[in-house]
C-alpha positions in Angstrom: -52.4 8.3 -45.8 -49.5 9.5 -48.0 -49.6 13.1 -49.0 -49.7 12.4 -52.6 -52.7 9.7 -52.4 -54.4 12.3 -50.1 -54.1 15.0 -52.7 -55.4 12.8 -55.5 -58.4 11.7 -53.3 -59.3 15.3 -52.4 -58.9 16.4 -56.1 -61.1 13.5 -57.3 -63.9 14.4 -54.7 -63.8 18.1 -55.7 -64.1 17.1 -59.4 -67.0 14.8 -58.6 -68.6 17.8 -56.8 -68.0 20.0 -59.7 -69.6 17.6 -62.2 -72.6 17.1 -59.8 -73.3 20.8 -59.4 -72.6 21.3 -63.0 -75.2 19.0 -64.0 -77.7 20.4 -61.5 -76.9 23.9 -62.9 -77.5 22.6 -66.4 -81.0 21.1 -65.6 -81.9 24.4 -63.5 -80.9 26.4 -66.5 -82.8 24.3 -68.9 -86.0 24.6 -66.7 -85.3 28.4 -66.2 -85.2 28.9 -69.9 -88.3 26.9 -70.4 -90.3 29.1 -67.9 -88.8 32.3 -69.3 -89.9 31.2 -72.7 -93.4 30.7 -71.4 -93.4 34.2 -69.8 -92.3 35.6 -73.2 -94.9 33.6 -74.9 -97.7 34.7 -72.4 -96.6 38.5 -73.0 -96.5 38.1 -76.8 -99.9 36.3 -76.8 -101.7 38.9 -74.8 -100.2 41.6 -77.1 -101.7 39.7 -80.0 -105.0 39.5 -78.5 -105.1 43.1 -77.7 -104.2 43.9 -81.2 -106.8 41.5 -82.8 -109.6 42.7 -80.6 -108.6 46.5 -80.0 -110.0 49.6 -81.9 -107.2 49.1 -84.5 -108.2 45.5 -85.1 -111.5 43.4 -85.2 -113.8 46.2 -84.1 -112.3 49.0 -86.3 -112.3 46.8 -89.3 -116.1 45.6 -88.6 -117.2 49.1 -88.3 -115.7 50.2 -91.7 -117.1 46.9 -93.3 -120.6 48.2 -92.2 -120.1 51.8 -93.1 -118.4 51.0 -96.5 -120.1 48.1 -97.9 -118.4 48.7 -101.2 -115.0 47.9 -99.7 -115.2 44.3 -98.9 -111.5 44.1 -97.7 -112.6 45.6 -94.4 -114.8 42.8 -93.8 -112.2 40.1 -94.7 -109.8 41.8 -92.3 -112.3 41.9 -89.6 -113.0 38.1 -89.8 -109.4 37.4 -89.9 -108.9 39.5 -86.7 -111.7 37.6 -85.1 -109.9 34.2 -86.0 -106.7 35.4 -84.6 -108.2 36.6 -81.4 -109.8 33.2 -80.9 -106.4 31.5 -81.6 -105.0 33.7 -78.9 -107.7 32.8 -76.5 -107.2 29.2 -77.3 -103.4 29.5 -76.6 -103.9 31.3 -73.3 -106.3 28.6 -72.1 -103.9 26.0 -73.3 -101.0 27.6 -71.2 -103.2 27.8 -68.2 -104.2 24.0 -68.4 -100.6 23.0 -68.9 -99.6 24.9 -65.7 -102.7 23.3 -63.8 -104.8 26.4 -63.8 -108.6 25.7 -64.2 -109.7 29.1 -65.3 -110.8 29.7 -68.8 -111.8 32.8 -71.0 -115.4 31.7 -71.6 -116.8 35.2 -70.8 -114.3 37.0 -72.9 -115.0 34.4 -76.0 -118.7 34.9 -75.6 -118.6 38.6 -75.6 -116.3 38.5 -78.4 -118.7 36.1 -80.4 -121.8 38.3 -79.6 -120.0 41.4 -80.6 -119.3 39.7 -84.1 -123.0 38.6 -84.2 -124.2 42.1 -83.8 -122.1 43.7 -86.3 -122.7 40.9 -88.9 -126.4 41.5 -88.4 -125.7 45.1 -89.4 -123.6 44.5 -92.6 -126.6 44.1 -94.9 -127.8 47.8 -94.3 -126.9 51.0 -95.8 -126.1 53.9 -93.5 -125.4 57.5 -94.0 -123.6 59.9 -91.8 -126.7 60.6 -89.8 -127.0 57.1 -88.8 -123.4 56.1 -87.9 -123.7 56.7 -84.1 -127.2 54.6 -84.1 -125.1 51.8 -85.8 -122.4 52.1 -83.4 -124.7 51.9 -80.5 -126.5 48.9 -82.0 -123.2 47.1 -82.2 -121.6 48.0 -78.9 -121.9 45.6 -75.9 -120.9 46.0 -72.3 -117.3 44.2 -71.9 -116.4 44.9 -68.5 -117.0 41.3 -67.4 -114.9 40.2 -70.6 -111.9 42.3 -69.4 -112.1 41.0 -65.9 -112.0 37.5 -67.1 -109.1 38.1 -69.2 -107.1 40.1 -66.6 -107.9 37.3 -64.0 -106.5 34.6 -66.2 -103.4 36.5 -67.2 -102.6 37.5 -63.9 -102.9 34.0 -62.3 -100.8 32.5 -65.2 -98.2 35.4 -64.8 -98.0 34.9 -60.9 -97.7 31.2 -61.5 -94.9 31.5 -64.0 -93.1 33.8 -61.8 -93.6 31.5 -58.7 -92.0 28.7 -60.8 -89.1 30.9 -62.1 -88.1 32.5 -58.7 -86.9 29.0 -57.1 -85.3 28.2 -60.3 -83.2 31.4 -60.4 -82.2 30.9 -56.8 -81.5 27.2 -57.2 -79.4 28.1 -60.3 -77.6 30.9 -58.4 -77.0 28.7 -55.5 -75.7 25.9 -57.9 -73.5 28.1 -59.8 -72.0 29.6 -56.5 -71.3 26.0 -55.2 -69.7 24.9 -58.5 -67.7 28.2 -58.4 -66.5 27.6 -54.8 -65.7 23.9 -55.7 -63.5 25.1 -58.7 -61.9 27.8 -56.6 -60.9 25.3 -53.9 -59.8 22.8 -56.5 -57.7 25.5 -58.1 -56.3 26.5 -54.6 -55.7 22.8 -54.0 -53.7 22.4 -57.2 -51.8 25.6 -56.7 -51.1 24.4 -53.1 -49.9 21.0 -54.5 -47.9 22.7 -57.1 -46.1 24.9 -54.6 -45.5 22.1 -52.5 -43.9 20.0 -55.4 -41.8 23.1 -56.1 -40.8 23.3 -52.4 -40.1 19.7 -52.3 -37.9 19.9 -55.5 -36.1 23.0 -53.8 -35.7 21.2 -50.5 -34.2 18.1 -52.3 -31.8 20.4 -54.3 -30.7 22.2 -51.2 -30.4 18.9 -49.2 -28.3 17.5 -52.1 -26.1 20.7 -52.2 -25.8 20.8 -48.5 -24.6 17.2 -48.6 -22.2 18.0 -51.5 -20.9 21.0 -49.4 -20.5 19.1 -46.4 -18.5 16.5 -48.5 -16.3 19.0 -49.9 -15.9 20.7 -46.5 -14.7 17.3 -45.1 -12.4 17.0 -48.0 -11.1 20.5 -47.8 -10.5 20.1 -44.0 -8.7 16.8 -44.6 -6.7 18.5 -47.3 -5.9 21.5 -45.1 -4.8 19.2 -42.3 -2.6 17.2 -44.7 -1.1 20.4 -45.9 -0.4 21.7 -42.3 1.0 18.5 -41.5 3.4 18.6 -44.4 4.4 22.3 -43.8 5.0 21.4 -40.1 7.2 18.6 -41.0 8.9 20.8 -43.7 9.4 23.5 -41.0 10.8 21.0 -38.7 13.3 19.6 -41.2 14.2 23.2 -42.3 14.7 24.3 -38.7 16.9 21.2 -37.9 19.0 21.7 -40.9 19.3 25.4 -40.4 20.2 25.0 -36.8 22.7 22.3 -37.5 24.2 24.7 -40.1 24.2 27.8 -37.8 26.4 26.3 -35.2 29.4 25.2 -37.4 29.2 28.6 -39.2 29.4 30.5 -36.0 32.3 28.3 -34.9 34.1 28.7 -38.1 33.6 32.6 -38.0 35.0 32.4 -34.3 38.0 30.4 -35.6 38.7 32.7 -38.5 38.6 35.6 -35.9 41.0 33.8 -33.5 43.4 33.0 -36.3 43.4 36.6 -37.6 44.4 37.7 -34.1 47.1 35.0 -33.7 48.6 35.9 -37.1 48.0 39.8 -36.7 50.9 41.5 -38.3 52.7 38.5 -39.7 50.3 37.8 -42.7 51.0 38.9 -46.1 48.5 40.7 -48.1 47.1 37.8 -50.1 46.5 35.5 -47.2 44.9 38.5 -45.2 42.4 39.0 -48.1 41.6 35.3 -48.1 40.8 35.4 -44.7 38.7 38.6 -45.1 36.7 36.9 -48.1 36.1 33.6 -45.7 35.0 36.0 -43.0 32.5 37.6 -45.3 31.3 34.3 -46.7 30.7 32.8 -43.1 28.9 36.0 -42.2 26.7 35.8 -45.3 26.2 32.0 -44.5 25.0 33.0 -40.9 22.7 35.5 -42.4 21.2 33.1 -44.7 20.6 30.5 -42.1 18.9 33.1 -39.9 16.6 33.9 -42.8 15.9 30.3 -43.4 15.0 30.0 -39.7 12.6 32.9 -40.1 11.2 31.5 -43.3 10.6 28.3 -41.7 8.8 30.1 -38.6 6.5 32.1 -41.1 5.1 28.9 -42.5 3.6 28.2 -39.2 0.1 29.7 -39.0 -0.8 28.5 -35.5 1.6 30.8 -33.8 -0.1 32.5 -30.7 -1.7 36.0 -31.3 -2.1 39.2 -29.5 -3.1 42.8 -30.2 -0.6 44.5 -32.4 -0.5 48.4 -32.3 1.1 48.9 -35.7 2.1 52.6 -34.9 4.2 51.4 -31.7 5.7 48.5 -33.8 6.8 50.8 -36.5 8.5 53.0 -33.9 10.4 50.0 -32.7 11.6 49.0 -36.1 12.6 52.5 -37.2 14.6 52.9 -33.9 16.4 49.7 -34.7 17.1 50.9 -38.3 18.1 54.4 -37.1 21.7 54.1 -38.2 20.9 52.9 -41.8 18.3 55.8 -42.0 20.8 58.3 -40.8 23.6 57.0 -43.2 21.3 57.0 -46.3 19.7 60.4 -45.4 16.3 58.8 -45.8 13.1 60.7 -44.8 10.2 58.6 -43.3 6.7 59.9 -43.5 4.0 58.1 -41.7 0.2 58.5 -40.9 -1.9 56.7 -38.4 -1.9 53.0 -38.7 -4.4 50.3 -37.4 -4.4 47.8 -34.6 -5.3 44.2 -35.1 -4.7 40.6 -33.8 -1.7 39.0 -34.9 1.4 37.2 -33.9 3.7 40.2 -32.9 7.2 38.7 -33.8 6.0 37.8 -37.4 4.4 41.1 -38.0 7.6 42.9 -36.8 9.7 40.7 -39.1 7.3 41.6 -42.1 7.5 45.4 -41.4 11.2 45.3 -40.9 11.9 43.4 -44.3 9.6 46.1 -46.2 11.4 49.1 -44.6 15.0 47.5 -45.1 14.1 47.0 -48.8 13.0 50.6 -49.0 16.3 51.6 -47.6 18.3 49.1 -49.4 17.0 49.5 -53.0 17.4 53.3 -53.2 18.5 55.6 -56.2 22.0 56.8 -55.8 21.2 60.4 -56.8 18.4 61.3 -54.3 18.0 60.4 -50.5 15.2 57.9 -49.9 11.5 58.9 -49.2 9.6 56.3 -47.2 5.9 56.6 -46.5 3.8 54.3 -44.2 0.2 54.7 -44.1 -3.3 52.7 -43.7 -5.3 51.9 -46.8 -9.0 51.1 -47.1 -9.8 47.5 -46.8 -12.8 45.2 -46.9 -14.9 44.7 -43.7 -13.1 42.3 -41.5 -9.7 43.1 -42.9 -6.9 45.7 -42.3 -4.5 46.9 -44.7 -1.4 49.3 -44.9 1.3 50.3 -47.4 4.9 50.8 -47.6 5.9 53.3 -50.4 9.2 54.4 -51.5 11.0 56.5 -54.3 13.6 53.8 -55.0 14.9 52.0 -58.2 11.5 50.5 -58.9 10.7 46.9 -60.3 10.1 46.1 -63.9 6.4 44.8 -64.3 7.5 41.4 -65.8 9.8 40.9 -62.8 7.3 41.8 -60.1 6.2 38.2 -59.4 9.8 36.8 -59.2 10.6 38.8 -56.2 8.3 36.7 -53.9 10.1 33.6 -55.0 12.7 32.1 -52.9 16.1 33.7 -53.4 14.5 35.7 -56.2 17.0 38.5 -56.7 16.7 41.0 -59.5 20.3 42.3 -58.8 23.6 41.0 -58.4 24.8 40.0 -54.9 27.8 42.5 -55.0 25.3 45.4 -55.8 23.0 44.9 -53.0 23.5 42.6 -49.9 21.1 40.0 -48.8 19.8 36.6 -49.0 16.8 37.3 -51.3 14.4 35.7 -48.6 13.2 39.0 -47.1 10.1 39.2 -49.3 9.3 35.5 -49.7 9.3 35.5 -45.7 7.0 38.7 -45.8 4.6 37.1 -48.1 4.5 33.8 -46.1 3.8 35.8 -42.9 0.8 37.6 -44.7 -0.6 34.2 -45.9 -0.3 32.8 -42.3 -2.6 35.7 -41.1 -5.2 35.2 -43.9 -3.9 38.1 -46.2 -1.5 38.8 -49.0 0.9 41.4 -50.3 0.4 43.3 -53.6 3.1 45.4 -55.3 2.7 48.2 -57.6 6.0 49.9 -59.2 7.5 52.0 -61.8 11.1 51.6 -62.7 13.1 54.8 -61.7 10.3 56.2 -59.5 9.6 53.7 -56.8 7.5 50.8 -55.4 4.4 50.5 -53.0 3.9 47.3 -51.2 0.2 46.9 -50.0 -0.3 44.4 -47.1 -3.7 43.0 -46.4 -4.4 41.0 -43.4 -7.4 39.6 -41.4 -8.5 41.9 -38.6 -8.8 39.0 -36.2 
């Protein structure tokens, strides 16, 4: 049976049970109320009988009627009490018959009647204070049997009503308990069904989101594969072009050198300057081709990786730049640097570009101060910074320096192809990272490199 249909059947069965126990509870409650009302009526009738026949009722008023013949109100009150007492006796006997009890109050009624007859017989006489006790003795009757008769009937009737009320109370309690249990079970079932519906909605939503995520992942994977393929093809084309340019440039430089040797001492000043310009142009072209090859290699993120100890690598780069450091009078300050997994040649190229920039773009009035240090990074990443006290970079030009051939100064002021920082940025991207720059013109620049740790 499907879960939804099963839940409906269970709920309907519980509702039917609640309706049934509710009807039973209503009937038991009604019967219990009837029995309770009879018990209350029994108690009030007994009290009424006691009041009508006691020494504040019938007997008291008859005595006053005998002793005070000039006050007829006492006789009227006594007769009214007698009538009320008989009415109470009639009601008690009626209640007993209704409950199947065959006992009567005949003895009590007869005693009460004889008591009245005796007192009625004395109402025509006149008594003084000396004969009151005699009149009381003449009117008095033994009433022990009458009292026993009344107690016996009221006890039987009281016990009978209690015997009827007890199972009604127990049944009512059981019925209400059963109904409460069924209501509790129904509420729990409804609550459970509501939770199941909510969980089903959540499950379906998560299922849909998971499917959307899977589709996006497939699309992203396809896009990344396409981008890698395009980058690879571009790199191959760029490498082929750069390689084809490098060989003629080197050959032309060699020919210029050979021509200079052959004509040494015979060239006039102007042709010699032309050869110098040609040699400078060819060397610049060779440098540009090398930088293009480096940029092409930086596009490849699938190069093999190994553990890179950045401290050791910085030692090697500083050793290679020793002549430039000495010539500029630069001072290099460094702190402990991290180790991580990366492609060593690319990281060496990145570090070399940043240090060469710090040496190149220095202020003419003070020697360069270069700092290399590790900075705090998010978990799973490493970061280090290169800070200098050079010429700085205007804020509106800081993005331009990472574009291809993005030079801020004229070529005759600072040598270079303008590819050093773009190459460094591509290397950082290939290692899942980035390069951030902060700079103040005339005070210096800080390049912060962030890379994946693995």
